[in-house]
N, C-alpha and C positions, 0 to 999 in steps of 0.2 A: 188192869190185870197184867198187861205187858210190862208196865213200869215196875210193878211189884216183883215180877220174876227177875228182871234185870238187877233190881236192888238186892235181891237175895244173893245173886252171884257177887255183887260188890261186897256184901257183908261177910261172905266166906272167903274172900280173896286172901291169898297168902303166897309166898314165893314158890312153894311146892306145887300148888295148883296153877300158878302162873306158868311154870315149866311144862306141866302136863298139857295145859291148854295150848300153849305155843307149839309144842311138839305134835299134838293131835291135829292142829290146824294145817300142818304141813301136808297131811294126807289128802287135803282138798285143793292143794295148790298146783299150779301149772307143771312145774318141774317133776314132781313125784307122779302126777297123773300120766305124763308122757313117758316117764321111766317104766311104770307098770305096763302101759300100753306097749312099749317097745319089748319088754320081757315076754309078754304074751305073743306078740307078733313074730318075734325072731328066735324064740327058744321053745315055744309051746305049740302054737297052732296059728298059722298066718291067717286063715279064714275066720277063725274066732276073733282074732285081733281086729280084723276088718269089721266084724259085726259090732264089737265093743266100740270101735272108733266111730262107726255110723250112729249108734244110739247116743254116744257121748256128745257128738257134734250137734245132733238135733236137740238134745237136752240143753246144752249151753247156749245155742242160738235162741231157743225159745225163752230161756231165762233172760238173755240179753234184750230181747224184744220187750218182755214184760218190764224190765228195769226202765227202758226208754219210754214206755207208755205211762207207768205209774209215778215214777220220779219221787219215790218216798225218801225222805231224809234219814240219815243214820242216827241211831239213838244218842250218840255222844255229841251230835250237833244241836240237839234240842233239849237234852236233859243235863242240867249242871252236875248232877250226882254221878253221871256216867262219863268217865274220863276217856275211856277207849284205850285199848292196847293193840300192839301189832298193826298200827295204823297204815303201814306201808302196803298192807294187803287189802285195805278198805277203799278200793277205787270204785268209781261208779256209784249209782244210787243203791239203796238198801234192799228193796224188795224185787224178787226173792233173793235169798242168799246164794251167791255164785259158788262158794266153797261147798256148801251143802248140796246144791244141785249137782255139781260135778262129781262129788264123792258118791252121792246116792246113785247116780247113773253108772259110773265106772265100776264101783264095787258090786252093785247088784248085777250088772252085766257079767262081771267076772265070776260071780256065783253061778249064773246061768251057764257060762262057758265050761267051767270045771266040773260042776255037778258033784261036789264032794261035801259032806256035812261039815267037816272041819273048816273048809274054805268058806262056806256059807256063813258059819258062825263068826269067823274072823271078819268077813266083809260087813256083817250086820253090826258088829261092835265098832268097827272103824267109822261106819256111816253115822252112828249115834254120837260117837266121840267128836267127830268133826262138827256136827250140828251144835252140840253142847259147848264146844270150844268157842264158837262164834258168839254165843250168848255170854259166856264168861268174859270174853275179851271186850264185850260191850260194843261190837261193831254191827250187830244185827238185832232186830226185834224178834221175839218168839214167832210171830206170824211169818217173817222172812224165812226162818229155818223150817217151819212146818210146811210151807208151800214148796220150798226147795226140796225137801224130802219126798213129798208127793210127786212133784214134777219129775225129778230124776228117776225115781223108781218106776212110776207109771209109764213114762216115755220109753224107758229101757225094756219094760215088759212088752210093750207094743212093738218097738222097732228092732230090738236085738234079734228076735226070731226071723223078722223080715230080712235083715241084712245077712243073717246066717244062711238063709235059703238062697239069697242072691249070690252069695259067695261060692255056692256049689256049681255054678255055671260060669266059666271064664268069660264067655261073651256077655252075659248079663252083668257080671261084676265090672267088666271093662266099660260097658255103656253107662251104667248107673254112676260109676266113679267119674267118668268124663262129664256127664250132665251136671253132677253136683259140683265138680271142680270148676267148670266154666261158669256156672251160674253164681257160685259164691265169689269167684274172682271178680266178676263184673260188679256185683253189689259192694264188695269190699273196696274196689277201686273208686266207685262213686262216693262211698262214705268217706274214704280217706281224702278225696279231693275236696269234698264239702267241709270236712274238719280242717283241712289245711287252709281253706279260704275263710274259715271262721263263720260258716253259714249255719252250722248246727251245733247243738250242745255237746261239748266233748265229754262231760260227765255221763251223759246218756249213751253216747255212741262210740266212744273210743275203744272200750273193751270189746264191744260187739264187733267192731271193725277188725280188731286183732284176731278174734275167734274165727270170723269169716275168712280172713286172709290165711290163717293156718289151715283151715279146712280146704281152701282152694288149692294150696300147695300139696297138702296131704292126699287129697282125692285125685288130683292130676297125676301125682306120683304113683298112686295105686293103679291108675289106668295104664300108665307106662310100664310099670312093673309087671302087671298082668299080661300085657301084650308082648313085651320084649325080653323080660328077665325070667319070670316064674321062679323066684327065689324059694329054696327049700329050707325048712327049719332043722333038718337032720344035721348031725354033727356031734363032735365030742363036747363034753362039759366045758372044757377049756375054750373051745371055739365059741360056744354059746355065751360064756362070760365075756369073752373078747368082743363079741358083737355088741352087747349092751354098753360096754365101756367106750367103744368107738362111736356109737350113736350119741352118747352123752357128751363126749369130747367134741364131736362135730357140732352139736348144738351150742356148746359153750363158745367155741371158736367163732361161730356165725354171730351169736349174740354180741360178744365182745368186739369182734372185728368190725362188724357193720356199725356198731355203736360209735367207733372211732372214725369210720369212713364217712358215714352219712351225717350231714350237717344238722344241728339242732333246729335250724331255721325251716327245715322241711321234715319236722318230726313225724307227722302223720303219714306222709307219703313214704318216709323211711321205714316206719313201723309196718306199713302194708308190704313193702318189699322184704323186710326182715322175716316176717312171719310166713310169707309164702315160701321163702327159701328154706326156712326151718322145716316146713311141711314137706317140701320136695326132697330135702336131705333125708328126712326120716323114712319116706316111703319109696324113693326112687334112687337117689344118688348113693345112699348107703348100701342097699342091696346090690346095686350094680358094681360098686367097688369091691364089696366083700365076695361076691360071686366070682369076680375076675381074679381075686387073690387066692381063692381056695377052690379052684376048679378040680 
C-alpha cells in the first residue's frame, strides 16, 4: 500500500507540482521554522514564543530518538521506481518525517497561540502541504508522514499549554529553561564527541545532536534573557521588521563564518558549537544587543 501511494505521486509528477512540492517543503525546514519562531518571539508575544519553542523542541527531539531507534531506510534507497527529489533535505533515517513533525508541531502551536480561525486554517493547510510534499518528493514513506503528523500535533497539544503556564512566572521560566539548557548541552556534547570519535551511527544521531545543541543554546539564552534582560516586544512596525532582519542576518553570519573557521576534521564538534551559538544568538545575544540599541 505504501509503495502504491508513492508510485501515484511518481505518475502525476510534473514541473508545476515539482515547484509546489519544493516550495511547500520549505515550511518544514530549519530556516523557516526559526524565522516564524523569531517573528512570534520578538514581534508578537515573547512568552507564547517560548511555549512554541518548548513544544517544538520536545517534538523534534522525540522524532530524532525514534529515527535512531527504528532506522528505517528512505523509499528512494529501496525502491528503484522512486528517484527522490530535494535529497539535500533527506538527512537521517526515514521514520518519522522530521519536516512533517516540525511543521505539525510549530504550526499547531502557532494556532494555539494566536487563536484566530484564519490562522488555524492557514496552519492546517501548511501542515498538510508539508506532509504531502515529502511523499511527492519521494523522501518519506506514508507511515513516516502519518506518524510525524500525529507526533507533532499530539506533543504540542500536551506541551504548549504547559510551557505557556510556565512562562507566566519569571522564576519558573528561568529554572525550567536552565534545566533544559544544561541537560541538553550535556547530552549534545556527549553525542558530538561520540560522533567525532566514530563510535555511533552518524545517520541516526547527527541531526539529533544538532537539535539538542540548538535547544541547549536556546534555552540557556532564554534563562539569561529572563533573568538579566526581560526584552519587550513593544515597538514600531519598523523596529519589529528590523528585529527579524537582524536575527536572520546574525544566524547567516554565524553559519557561514563558523563554517569557514571550524575545520572539517572536527565537523561534529564544530556543529555542536555552531548550533549552540545560534541558539544563544537567537534568545540572548540578539535581545541584549537590540535592547541596548533602542533604550
